N, C-alpha and C positions, 0 to 999 in steps of 0.2 A: 441507413446509409449504404448504397449499394457498393460492392467491392470492384479496383478498379478493373478487374480481370473477367464481369460477370457480363459482359457483352463479345469476350472472345471466342472465337468460333477458328477450330483447325480447316487449313487448306486442304486436305486430303482426310476425307470422313468414310473411311469404308465401312459396308453393310455386317453388322454381327451376323455369324454364323452358328447356328444349334450347335455343331458339334465342338466348339469352343466354348472354355468357361471365360468368363468376363476377362480374370488375370493375363487368360491369354490373349484374347482381343488387345488389350491393353498394350500388350507385346505388337501387335501387328500394327494399332495406332499410332505407337511411337515410332516403329520402322518406317511407316509410307510419310511421316511428316519429317522425318531427318533428325529426331531426337535422338540422343545417345542411352536412354534407358527410360523404364516406366517410373524412376523415382522424377526423372526429371520433367515427365508428363504431369504429377500428380501435383508437383510443385506449380505448374505452369499456369491447371486449372483452378487450384488451389481447392483440391477436396478433400483436403482435412478440415472439414470447417465442423465445427461444436464436436469435440472428441473425448469432452470428459464423461458423458455420459452413453454415448452411441457406440454400440457394437459394430465391429468391421462389415462391410458387407462385401470385402476382395479380401482373405486375410493376406494371399501372398505378398500383397502389397501395401497392404493399409489405406484403404477406401471405405470411407467413413458415410461419403453423402454423393448421393447418383445426380442430383440436382445441378451442380457445375458442372459435369461429365456431359449429363445429357444436353445443358447449352451448348456447348461446346462442340459435340457432334451433329447435334440436329436431331437425334433419336428421342423417343419418349423415353422416360425412367421405366415405366412398364416393361419394355421390350429388354432393356437394360437389365431388369428386376430377374427377369427370368435367365438369365447367365450367371446372375451372382450366387452365392454358397454364403448367406450372414451367418454370424457369428451370433450367438445366446448372450454372453457376457463379452469383453473387450478383452480383460486379462484372465489372468488363472491357468492353474494347471489342468483344469477339468472342463477347458473351453470344448463347446459342442456347435456343429455346424449344420446349418437346414441342408435338406437334400432330400425331395420329391417328399416335402411333408413331414420328415421326421428329421431330431436330431441326428446326428453321429461325432462320435470324437474326432476331434480335431487331429489326431493321430493318424486317422484313416487315409487321411492322404498326405501328399509330399509338399506341403504349406509353406517350408524355408528352401527348397532347392528344387531345380527342375528335373522331369527325365524327357527322353523325345527319340523318336526315330530319324535318324539323320536322311534316310531316303523319304521319306512323307513328309518331315518339314521341308526338305528341298524341292519337292514336287508339289503339294499341297499352301505353301507358303504359310501355314499353319499352326499352332500350337495346340493339340486336340487335347480335349476336357478328361479322356477316358486314359490321359498318362499320368494323371493326377493320383490315381489309388494307386496304394502301397501294394496291392493284389495284382495291379496290371504290371506284365514283368516283362512282356514282347509285343511283336507288330505281327499280328495273325497275316497282313497282307505278305509281309517281307520276310515272316519265319528267323528274324531279329531279334535280339534282344534290346531294351531300350538302354541307350546312353545317360550316363548322371556323373561324368566326370569330363571334364575337357582335358584335351587330347596334350595343349600345350604346357597349362599351370597345375594341371594335375588336382583339378579342385573339383567341388559340387559348383553347379552352375546357380547363384543366386539371383531369384526373380526379379530383385529391386533393381539392380544393376548391370542387368545385360538385355540386351536388345535381343530382338526376334531372332536374329542368324548369328549372334555373336554373343562368344562369354563377355566379362568384366577386363579380361584381359587382352581382347582382341583377335583369339584364335577365331574361326568360324565352326558351327558347330554341326553343320553339314557336312564334313570332314571327319566326324569321329569315327570310329573303329567300329562297326559292326560285326558283331559276333553273332554267329550261326545259332538258332536254338539245337538241343539234340532230343526235344523230347517237349512237341507243341501241344499246348493243352486241347480240349475238345473243341476248337474250332470257334468257342464262344467267347464273346467279349463281356466283360464285368458290368458295364451300363446298361447291353443288352438285355438282363436279365430283370426278374421281376424282385422287388420288395424284399419279401421271403425268401428267395434265391441268392440274393444277394448276399443276406444275414449268414444263410447256411452256409455259402463259401466263406467267408470269412470266419466263422465258425469252423471249418475242417482245414482251413490254409491254418490259424492259429495252433490247430491240435496238432498237422503235419508240421509246423516249425518247433512246434516245443518237444517234439521225439528227440534231440539232439541237444537240448538245452534244460541243464536244471530247473531255473525256473521258468515259471510257464508267464512272461509279462509280455501281454500282448503289443505295446507301445513299443520295445526294446526289441520285439522281434520284427515286427514289421518296418523298424530300420535297421535291418542287415540290408548287406548291399543283395543288387538285384540278379545277379547269379546263385545265391544259396537262396532267396525268395520263390525263383522261378524251379529249382531243382523239386522242391516240395508242390509248390504250386501246380505244377503241372500234370501232378499226380490226381487230380481232381476229373472226375469225368462230370459229364451234364446231368446223368443218370444219379449222382451220388447227390442232387441238389434238391431231388424232390423227398419230402418228410415223407419216410416211409424204410422198407427195408433197404435201400440203397443207403440211405445217410446214416442208418442205425450200423448197417456193414462197414462202411468208411470207419465211421468211430471207434466201433470196435479194433479195427486192424489197425489205428493209429496208437490204440491204446495198448494193444501189445507189443506193438515195436519199443514203445517206449518202456515198455515193464523188461522185456529182453535187454534194451541199452541200460537197465538199473535195476537188475534182479535182486541186489544185496540189501534197496532201500523199501521192499514191500509193495505189495498192488498200492496201499494208498496212495504212495508217492505219484505210481503212474498215472493216477485218475486226477492229480492235482490241479492239470489243465480244465478238464471238467468240470470240478467241482468248484473253479475259481469263475468259472463262464467268462463271456466276452464281455461282459456289461454294456451290451448292443441292445438287447430287448429279453423283457424279462421272462418271456413266457417261454424263448429258448434257451436260456440258461436252466431254466427248471426243466426242460425236458433234457439236457445235457446232466446236470443233478442226478437225475434218474436215471438215465443209461447207465452213467457212472456207477452207482450204487448197486445194477442187477451185474454191472461186468465183476465188481468187487467180490458178488456171493459168488460166483464161479471160479474165484482163484484161489490159490493154495501159495503154499511158499517154495521156490526155485530155489534150487541148490547153486551156488556159487564154485564152478569147478577151477577159478584160480583169481587169487586176490588182485583186483586191479583200483585205477585209483580214484573213487571220487569227488567229481569237484566241490564244492564249498556251496551252501545253502542258507538261504537266510534263516532268521528264526520264525517268521513268520510260516516258510514250508515245511520247516521241522514242526510246528506245532500243526500243522495241518497232518503230516504224517504221522504223527503220534496220537493225533485226535485229543489234544491238550491245548491250553490256553498258552500267551504267550509267556505267563509268568510262572506255569509250572517247568516249560524249555530254560529260562533264565534261573532256576532253581535246579535245576538238572546239570545245568551248566557251573554253578558255583560249587556243587557236589563234585566236582571231577569225571562225572560220568558222561559229558560230553565235552570236546574239545572248541576251542574257540580258534577262528583263522581271519585274517582278512581277505574282502574280494581284491583283487586284482586292479588296480588305477586304469578307467577308459577315459578315453576322449574327451568324455563331455564332463567326467568328473576325474582329475589326474592326481588327486591327494583324498584320500578315504578318509571319512568322515564317522561319525558312529552309527549312522543308517548301514555302512557298509558291511560294518561288521557281522561276522557270519557263523555259522557251525562248519566243521571239516565232514566232508560227508564219510571220509572211516571211519570216523568216531561214531556218527551214526549207524552205520553199518553193523562194527561190533556189538553197539547196543542191542541191536535187535537181534544180535545173533545170541549174546547172551542171555536174552529174556526165553531164548529155547528150552520149552518145558520140560521138566525131567523127573525122576520118580522120588518120591518122598518117603519120610521115615513115619513110623505108626504113631510118635508122643510128638506129634505135631498139632497146628492149626491152621487154618487158611486164612487171610487178610486180601481183602479182593479191592481193588482199586477202581471204584464207581467214579462216576462225574463228579461228583460233590467229596469233597474233603482230599481229591487227590493229590493236594502239592501239599497235603501235611508233613511237616520235618521228617515225622519219627516214619512213616513210610516210604518218604523217597529214601531213607537212611539202608532200608533193607533192602533195597535194589544193590548198593555198594556194597553188601555183605553179600552179593552172590559168588565172588571170585573167590572168598575164603574158604567158604562152604557149608558156613554157619546156615544159609537161608538157599534153599531151590525154588524153581519156577515151578508151581501146580499148573498154571493154563494163562497160555498168550497167544492172541489170533490178531496174526498180520492186518485182516482184514477190517479190524474193530479199531486196533491201536493199541495203547496204553491203559484205556480203560477197560478191557478186558483180564488184564493180569492179576493174575492171581499166586501170591507168594506164601510159602509156609515160615509160620513162625514158631518156632520149638517151644514147647510147653513145659517151665520147667518148676518142677516138684518142689515145693519149700523143705529144707531139712531144718527141724527145729527141733529141742526137746518138750515140745510144748508152749514155748515163747511164741508172740506174733509180734509182727511191727506196724504200725499206724497203717501204712499202707493195705497190709493183709488181713488187717482187721475192717478194715472200710470196705475191701473186695467179698469179705463174706456178709456183711451187713447191708451192702449194698447200697452205700451212703458215700458222701463223698470225703476226702481223706481231711480237710481242714475242720469240717462237723467231728470228726473224732479227737481232733486235737482240743475243739470247744469245749467236747464233754469231758474230756480229761483234767483239764483246766479249771471246771469247775467241782472235780471232786466228784463225780458220777460213776464214773467207771475207775476201777481199781488196776493202779500202773506202777511203772518201774521205771525211774528215770534213769539215764546214761550219761555218760560224757558226751559233749558237744549237741546238745539239747535233742536228742535222741531219746525215746520212748518208747518199752518193752513192755507187752500186754499180755498177761498169762491166761491161756484157752480158757480156762474154767471161771476164771473171771469177767471174761466175753460173755461165756454163755449166762452167768449169774446174771448179766447187765443185760443181755435180751429177754430174759425170763421177766425182769422187773420192769423194763423199759420199752415202749415201740418209738419209733421215729414216724412222723405223719407221713415222710414220704413210701415208706411201707405200706400204713394204711391206704394210700391213693393208689396204691399201684395194685393193692387187692380189690379194691373197688372201681379200677377202673376210671377216675376223677382227677382233677388238680388240688396237688396238694397242699398251696395259696386258700384256695375257697376250704377244700377240707377243714383246715384250723381254723379259718373264722366260724364255721357252723359249730364245729366242736365248743369253741370259747363261747359263742352264742345261747348254748341250751347249758349252759354250766360246767363243764369241762376241763381245768385250769391246767394248764402246762407244768412243767416243772423246769423245763430249758426254751428258749427260743429268743426270737429277735426282740420281744418287748418284755422279757424277764429279765435276761442276764448279758443280751447282746448276743446271742448264739445265731448259728445261719439259718435252722430249720427245727422246727418246735418237735418238742421231745414229750410224751403223755406216759403216765401210766398206767401198764398193760391191763391193770386191775380194775382201772376207770371206763375203757375201754370194750364195754361187752355189747350183745347183739342186740340187744334193748335200746341202747345208746346210737351203734349206726341206723337203726331204723327211723330211730327220732332225728339223726341226720337226714335221712335220705328225704324223710317227709315235709322237712324244714323248707318254709318258702323264702323267709325274709331274714339276713343276718347281718349283721355289722363288721364291716372290713377293718380290719384293724394292721392291716399290711398289707402290701401289694404297691401300689402308685398311687393311690388316694383313697378316700373314703366312698361308696359307693351310695350312702346314703348322705344328702346335704341339705338340711333345713333351709326354706327360707326366711327372708328376714321377714318377722312377725309386724314391721312397721313399712306404711306405705309411704313412706317419704325417702324409706331407705332399699337400697339395692346389693345383694350379696353380689361375688366376683361372677357367679355363674349367670345369673341375672341379668349383669351388665352386659357378659357376652353375646346372652342371646338378643337382648333389646338392640345393641348395636350392630349382630352379626357379624362379631368377628373372633380370632381363635384367642385362648388367655395370653399368648404370647405380644400380640398387638396392646392388649388392655395392658400390661408390663410395661411398652414402651410408652403408650399416653401416661401414664403415672410420672415413670421418670424424666420425663419432657418437660412434666408441666402441667398436661393438658388436661389433666383428670387428676383431682384429688383425695385420696382414701379419707377416709371419716376416722376419729378415733375407736377403736375395737372392745365390743362391750365383753364383758366378762364373761358371758353367757356363748356368746359366738367367737369361734377363735379364728373366723373366715374376715378380711377385711370387708367394709363394707361403703359402698358409696353416695353420696346424694342424688337422687332422681331425678332433681329439677338441673343439675348440671349436666347430665347424662343425657338428657331431651334435647338442651343447648346445643352441646356438642351435636349430637344426631340431626337436628333441625341446621347447623349449620355445614354442616360438611359430609352426609351421610345423606340426608334428604334433598339436601340441595341440587338441583341440577347444570349447576356453575361450574362446579369441579369436578376438572378429568385428571387422572394420572397421565406418567407419560406416554405410556403405550397408545391413550386415548387419545391424547394430544399430537403424537407422531401420527395416528389415522387419520386425523382432521387434517393435517398440514400435509399430509400427502396426497387427501382426495381436493385439494385446492392447487395441487403441483407445488406445494413448498415442500422443505425439509426444517423440521423442529431444531435440528442441530445448528445450520444456519440463523435461525431465528435467534435462537439463544446467544449467539454469538456477538449480538449486536447489543452494546449496553442501553440499559433501562428501557428495549423496548419490548420485551415482554417477562415481567417481573414475576419470581415462582414463589411459591409459600408452602410451609410443610403443616400436615396436619395431623402430627407426631407419629405417623405410620410410615408415610413416605409422600416424596415433593409430587405439590398437584399444581393445576395450574388453572386460570380464571379461564373459561370457552369466551366471554364478553372479551377480555382483554387479546385471547389467541387470534379471536376471528378478526379483532381490530389490527392487531402485528400482521397477520397474513395480507389484509384489504392494503395498509400500508405499504409493505412488502412489494404487491403485486404493482401499486401504482409510481412506483420509484423504481430508480436504476443506480448501481452503485457506480464509481468515478472509474473502475476499472473495464465496467459492461460498457458505460459509453465514451470510454477511450476506443474500445475495441469498436464501436459504430461508428465512430466521428472518425476514425483513424488518425487521432491526434494524441500527442503526448498528454499521460496524464498528469505530471508537473505544470502542464500550461493548461488545462481545463482546471485544476485548484489553482492556481493561480490568477485565472479570468475569476473566479468563484470567492476568493477571500479579497480581492479588489472590487467587488462591487458588479461586476459585471454580468454574473450569473448569479446574484444574490436573490434574486426572485425566486427561482427556479430549487436554489441549493437547501437542503434540510440539513442539520448539524444536529447531532447528537451525542452529549456530553459522557464522557467515560476516561477510561484510562488510552484510550488511542479514539480522538474523533475521527469519525469518517462521515464522508459525503454521503447525500443519496441527491437523486434528481428527479424532478417529476417526466411525465413522458412528454410534456408540452417544451421540455428543454431540447428533447432530441427533435421535434418537428421545428423548434428554432434555430438548431444547426443545421439541420437537412436546407431548409431555404436560405440560410446564412451562404452555405456550401455552393448552394444551386446559383445564388446569385455571382458569387466569387467566382464559380465556373463560367457563369455565362461571359462577366465580364474581360476574362482571363480569355476567351474563344475570340472575344471580340477583338481585343487588342493585336493577338495572333493573326486575324482576319485581315485589320486594318495594318499592320508592318507586312502584311504578304503582300496586300495590293498597290501599298509605295514601291516596294522593289521590284514587282512587274511594271508599275508605270515608269 
């Protein structure tokens, strides 16, 4: 059914101008037709049609469909599309709009508020598209800054509730104060640049704006006042926008200024904007990262002549500066090496939340200064902070002991960050009278501490028990133990092989251990040193097959001799499923293990039962899983989630592993749903109250077209024939009303 305003057309229909964007054209269209604002225009043409899935074509005022707008203006949809900047998705933080065939972040343009040149607006009577970009800060024709605040209400002028010449408060925009620019850009406009030059222009603007801000966030930087943005953007010369020496020189100068503003934070903090990138183009961000790494390699630590107050930095910024993960930063924070502070409330976020918690910049500078390399004593050992294991608690504790003088810094490079840190660890010589602790004995044997406890518990190592469960071992007893026994770990280290496999090979050729997992519950196998001869080691090296007695399972699993029975491995191989899925099938009753034989410790399965399950669920093409069913539904323009909401329309079944659907029933449900419409859809088309339609269906007037499905909440579905019937009835009713009105007018004239 057509909408009431489908035949509506504006009395004044100005022709769109290529220099204005579609939102600016709507401002002009509303003004010449004496409308208050664009919101009233959108309501008049009913441009908000089918907004559930479509993205807005005009993000400033929220136009989702150009069809009604084209019908009202008399211009083609193709002409209006040339002026539009359509969004990729309707909602979300990371929405993008299309411009010149590329996707740009929505925060690149002023999509909530307007900016304008008062003189151009008065002379041309149009809202120019070039004013929408945040990097456009002045009018090159009149050499004045763009206005963004109303002179009366002191607020930014909204797109939706303002007219072409007036603010929502009624003030004239053409009378806004014009601030002359002190430094104009190099005579170029942003929209006149090529796509690559536009990307480089935004990249340089991003770097220049971040020189005076600790956090390099492109969205927040571009939301700064126009005067602040202009002071930085006006420094961009057109020669800088060509990839080569000009762009690299401009970028290096920006990094130098940022490093000079924050010298105590190091060079890695200076290149933080370049390392993060603009997120506009992957190749551009990669080039920025390469240039940043090259610049870091030429820098060094700069002395700070006076203590300055550094601003707060987020955890992500500190992590990038120290070249570590966020988890390490939080560990440093918990140990008191960094101090926590809260970001000052802003207009957009008046109350700080968990994401507003940041690190005090002065504490980060103090940490960097604490890590300055110093001389080390002779009796020390270096502990390196590599990327792996950097957050180990004992290593981070060493940093906290620097101030006490017990630990010194041997090496630290600001260009690398915390992974380059090397601390000294004092070597403490044991002071004892021939007695060793369990830890010292384990260090001498190169074995686990718990392994020594297990040997002591079994009485294989002479020891002396002390109070509080302590054990004391004499040095000569440990030497005697080492001469008599050998751990398989020591043999494996000598042969450069795996200790578990070596123990299995020794046991296979007949060398029995005296201690180990299968003997007395020990952690590692222990052999007599007299049994491990060079001939035995040679036999172990040439052995091809061996029986595994430890590890994750038997390496040699015999198959079932009975053809009617299958082992677990054979069952998994036949069904092409992992062992965990086989366990699910057994727990849910789809498969029943047979009674185990005395000779075979593994569970056995009936081959016939396995083949029946395979023929029903695996070999059959009728069953599809949730992902496949979703794909089939999307191919037919439907949503599986909406189909499942209809009671008893699409039954589900479980194959013991996951939920599956019958392809035949799925296609039948899709066909049913495509041939019917819901009560809500019918009400939208017919412009009738849903209660009225439901009452007509239950009373029998629409019973032939109604389909009811039983469930907790019965729902009504109507065939498309019902829509045609309602359309014809509405046409007849409309014709009768027009004839009646015509008769009444004729009677009045007579």
